[in-house]
N, C-alpha and C positions, 0 to 999 in steps of 0.2 A: 093248064098246069097239071103235071102228073103227081098224084098222091102216092108217094113211095113209102112202104113200110117194111121194116125187118121184123119177122115173126119167128118165134121158137116155140115148138110144142113141148110143154112140160109133161103133159099127159095127153091122151087122145082127145080129151075134151077141155083141155086147159092150154091157153096160148098167151105168151108174153110178147108184146109188140112195142116197137119204137118207131115213130115217124122219122124218116131219113131225109135230110136235106139233099144229100148227094152221095153216090158211091165213089170212094176215092181210089179203090184198087180191087182187082179180082184176079186170082192166080191159083192154078192147081200145081202143086209140087209133087214129087214122087211120094210124098207122105200124106198130103191132105189138101183140102180146099181152103184158101185164105181169102177173106174179104174184109176190107176196111170201109167204114161208113162215117159220115158226119151227121150229127143231129143237134137240135137246139138244146134239149134238156141234158143229155149225157155227153155231149161233145163228141170227140172222135172215139170210135170203138171198133174192135175187130172180132171176127168170129173164125172158128176153125170147124170145117165140115158143118157149117150152119149153126154151131153152138157158141153162145156168148163166152168170150174170154175176158176182155178188159174194156172198161170205159174210163174216160178221163174223170168223170164225176165221182165214181165210187171205188176206184182202184185202191184208194188209201185204206179202206176197211180190210180188204184181203191182205194187202202187203204189210200193214201194221201187225195183223194177227198171225201171219205165218212166221214172222221174224221175232218180234219183241218178247213174247212169252219165254222163248228159249234163252235169250240174253238176260232176262230178269231172273231166270233160274240159275244160270251160270254166267255171270258178268265177265268171266275170264276167257271166253271163247276167242280163239285166235285164227283157227283154220276152218273154213266153211266150204262145204260142197253143196251146190245147187243143182238138182236134177230137173231139167225143164226150165221154166221161168224165162222163156224167150223174150217176153216183153220188157225185162230188165228191172221191174219194180221190186222184186225180192232182193236182187243184188244191190239195188239202190239203198234199201233199208239196212241190209247187213253192213254195207259200206259206211254207214253213219257212225259206226263204232270205231273210235280211233285205235283201240287195241287190236283190231282185226288185222292180221298180217297177210292173209291170202284168201281169195275167193275164187274157187274153180266152178265154172258154170258149164254144165253138159247139156246141150240142146240138140236133139236129133235133126231138126229142120233149120238150117241156116237162114232160110228165107224169112222165117218168122222174126228172127233177130234183125235182119237188115231192113225189113219193112217197118218194124217198130221204131228203129232208129230214124227212119224217114218220116213216119206219120205220128208216132207217139214219143217224141223226145222227153215228155214229162216223166216217163218211166225208163226209157232206153238210152238217154244221153249219157248216163253213168258208164255204160259199157265201153265207151271209148275214152272217157275222161279219167276213170279210176284205174290207176296202174296196178292195183292189187288184183284186179279181175282178169282171169285167163279164161278164154272161151274154147270149148271143145265141141265140135259138131259131130257127135257120134251117139250111139245108143247108150242110154243111161244104165241099163242092166249089164251090158258088156263092160262098161266103165267100172262099176263097183265090183264086178266079178274079178277084174284084174287089179283092183286097188290094193295097195299095201295095207297090212294090218295096222290098226290104230292111227291112221293118217290124219283123221279129222276130229274136231271137237263137235261139229254140228253138221248134220245133213238135212237139207230142206228139199222136200220132194214137191215141187211146184208143177204138178202134172195136169194133163187133161183128164177126162173121164176114162174109166178102164175099158176103153174100146180103141181100136186103131193103134196109132203110135204109142199111146200111153198104157196099153194093156199089160206089158211086161213089168210095169212099175207097181202092180198090185198083186204080186205073187210072193209066196213064201220064200222062194229062192232069192228074190230081190231083197226082201227084208233081212234075210240071213246074211247076205253079203254086206248090207249096210251095217249090221251088227259088227261084223269083222272089221270094217273100215273105220269104225269109231274107236276112240280111246276109252279109258275106264270111266271117264265122266261124260262120255259122248251122249248127244241127244239127237233123235230123229223126229222131224216134224213132217207129216205128210197130209196132202189133200185128202179129205175123208168123206167127201160127198155130203148129201143131205139126208136127214132121217125122216123127211116128211112124206114124200111120195113113195109108194111101195118099191118101184124099181130102183130108185136111188137108195132107199133104206136097206135093201138087200145087199147092194154093193158095199155099203158102209159096214154092215154086219160081217160080210166075208172078209173085208180088208182088216177089220179089227181082230177077228179070230186068228188070222195069219200072223199079225204083229204080236199078239199075246204069246204065240208059240216061239217067237224069236227073241223077245225082250222080257226081262223080269218086271219092268214097270211099263205099263201101257195105259194111258189115259186119253180121254176125248174132251175137247173143249169147243165152244160154239161162238158164233158171231153172226151179225146181220149183214147180208150181202144182197142189196136190193135187186140186182139184175140176174141173180142166179135162181134156179128153180126153187120156189117157195120163199126165198129170202132167208131161210134158216139153213146155215151151212156149218160144217164141222172141219176141224183139223184133229189129227192124231198126234199125241205126244208120247214118245217112247224113249226109254233110256236104260242104261245098265245099273245106275246107282241113284240118280237124282229124281226125286218126286217134285213135280212142278208147283205144288202147293206147300207141302211141308218144308221143302228146301229152297223156296224162293228167296231171293236176296233183293227184296223190293226197295229197301232204303238205299242200297248200293246203286240200284238201277236209277232211282230218282236223282241221285247225286250227279249222274252223268248229264242231266239237264237237257235231254233230248225233247224236242217239241214234236208231239204226235197228234194226229187228228182223231184216231179211234182208240188205240190202246192207252191205258194208264194203269197205275198201281192198284187202283180200286177194282178195276175190271178184271185184273189178273185171276184172282181166286174165284171171282163170280163166274167167269167164263167156264170153269170146270164144274159148276153146279148145274147139272143137266135136268131138263124137264122129265117128269115121271114117264111119259111115253117113250122117251129115248132110253131111259134106264131099263124099261121093260124090253125094248128091242135088244139091248146089249146082253140081257140075260139069256137070250136065245141066239147068240152069234157063233156058237161052236159048230 
């Protein structure tokens, strides 16, 4: 019997591994290498260019935390733009809000979406079931560059790391176009890397510095993601007017009665309370 393992190097001397029951699919697209695996502990999971993206077991943590803090800050969100998010989990969570009228999802690599629809219906089945979702297979930077002013209430940047296809989504130009595409109460949430390992921390600092130049309100919040490097992961919250703690409408959010596995009203403010070492890193992010 072959003992097959998926391994990802988080540092030169740090490796994260999962024993694989079988490889379900492997394919190179014009943009990246896509691999799907099946495991006992984490269920089906997939990687892009060898880096972990989504597992059946812990995807709820990421998708809860990228979506719900914004809706708890502004429960009136109706028009949502998702950049990336090809697995569908972010669209699934945004689609749970009945007041949402439109979800535009811009994913550069159509094969990610189609393969997730086949192998990860847990996250991707919504992409064909929810009629409010429109898919656009194009570059996210180009899309926001051409976007009408004030079109969206919320932009969710569910991107890969700032290399390869996701590199353009970590630039000042991109954040400036997001600012333009948002209305006066608009919110931007972006994947903000990890503060723990130096290479990831540096990208976090660079991203946050650029967002602060584009938005008057720029905050960072944290969550636990077991299969991402160090398990300590961040999102960025940026807006024109709304502070995610001072302006949170937690009672209104609770009245919606959404059942969530990670996010709740108590964790909302707590997630913005950052460890001292992260605060120190953010002092030097210019």
